[in-house]
C-alpha positions in Angstrom: 93.4 28.4 48.4 94.9 31.0 46.0 97.9 29.9 44.1 100.6 32.0 42.6 100.0 35.7 41.9 100.1 37.6 38.7 100.9 41.3 38.4 99.4 43.5 35.8 100.2 47.2 35.4 98.1 50.1 34.4 99.6 52.5 31.8 100.6 56.1 32.6 97.5 57.5 30.9 93.9 56.4 31.0 91.5 58.9 29.6 88.0 58.1 28.3 89.2 57.6 24.7 91.7 54.9 25.8 89.8 53.3 28.7 87.9 50.7 26.7 91.0 49.4 24.9 93.0 49.3 28.2 90.2 47.4 29.9 89.7 45.0 27.1 93.4 44.2 27.0 93.8 43.7 30.7 90.6 41.7 31.2 91.4 39.5 28.2 94.8 38.7 29.7 93.4 38.2 33.2 90.6 35.9 31.9 93.3 33.5 30.6 94.5 32.8 34.1 93.5 29.7 35.9 90.8 30.0 38.5 91.9 30.6 42.1 94.8 32.8 41.2 95.6 36.0 42.9 96.0 39.1 40.7 97.6 42.4 41.6 96.9 45.5 39.5 99.8 47.9 39.8 98.5 51.5 39.4 101.7 53.3 40.4 102.6 54.4 36.8 99.2 56.1 36.4 99.8 59.8 36.0 97.1 61.2 33.7 93.6 59.9 34.1 89.9 60.7 34.5 87.1 58.8 36.1 87.2 56.2 33.3 90.3 54.8 35.0 88.0 53.6 37.8 85.9 51.8 35.3 89.1 50.0 34.1 90.1 49.0 37.6 86.6 47.8 38.4 86.4 45.8 35.2 89.6 44.0 36.1 88.3 43.3 39.6 85.1 41.8 38.2 87.0 39.6 35.8 89.3 38.2 38.5 86.5 37.6 41.0 84.4 35.9 38.3 87.3 33.5 37.9 87.4 32.8 41.6 90.6 34.7 42.1 91.6 37.3 44.6 92.2 40.9 43.5 94.2 43.8 44.9 95.2 47.2 43.6 98.7 48.4 44.6 100.2 51.9 44.1 96.8 53.6 43.8 97.3 57.3 43.2 95.7 59.6 45.8 93.7 61.4 43.2 92.2 58.2 41.9 91.4 57.2 45.5 89.7 60.5 45.9 87.6 59.9 42.8 86.6 56.5 44.2 85.4 58.1 47.3 83.3 60.6 45.3 81.7 57.7 43.4 81.3 55.5 46.6 83.4 52.6 45.4 86.4 52.9 47.7 85.7 49.6 49.5 85.9 47.8 46.1 89.5 48.9 45.7 90.8 47.5 49.0 
C-alpha cells in the first residue's frame, strides 16, 4: 500500500549543462522519502529543454521505484512526450 504522496517540480529549463545538477538534487530529495511512498513529478513548468530532460525524469523514476514507491509524471509538455516517443521510452512516463 502506498502512503501519502510527495510532489516535486521540474524547473523551467533543463538543458544538458544543468541536467546532472537537477537530477542529483531531485533524486537526493526523493531518496530521503520513506519506502512505499507515491511521488509525482510535476513537469508543467518545463519550457526550455533538450533530451537530457528525459534522463532527469527517468533518473527520478528509477530512484522512486528502487525505494518501492510509485511514480507518476504530471504536466508533461507535448514536446517532451514527442522526444520520449523518438527514444522509445514513452511507456516509462505513464
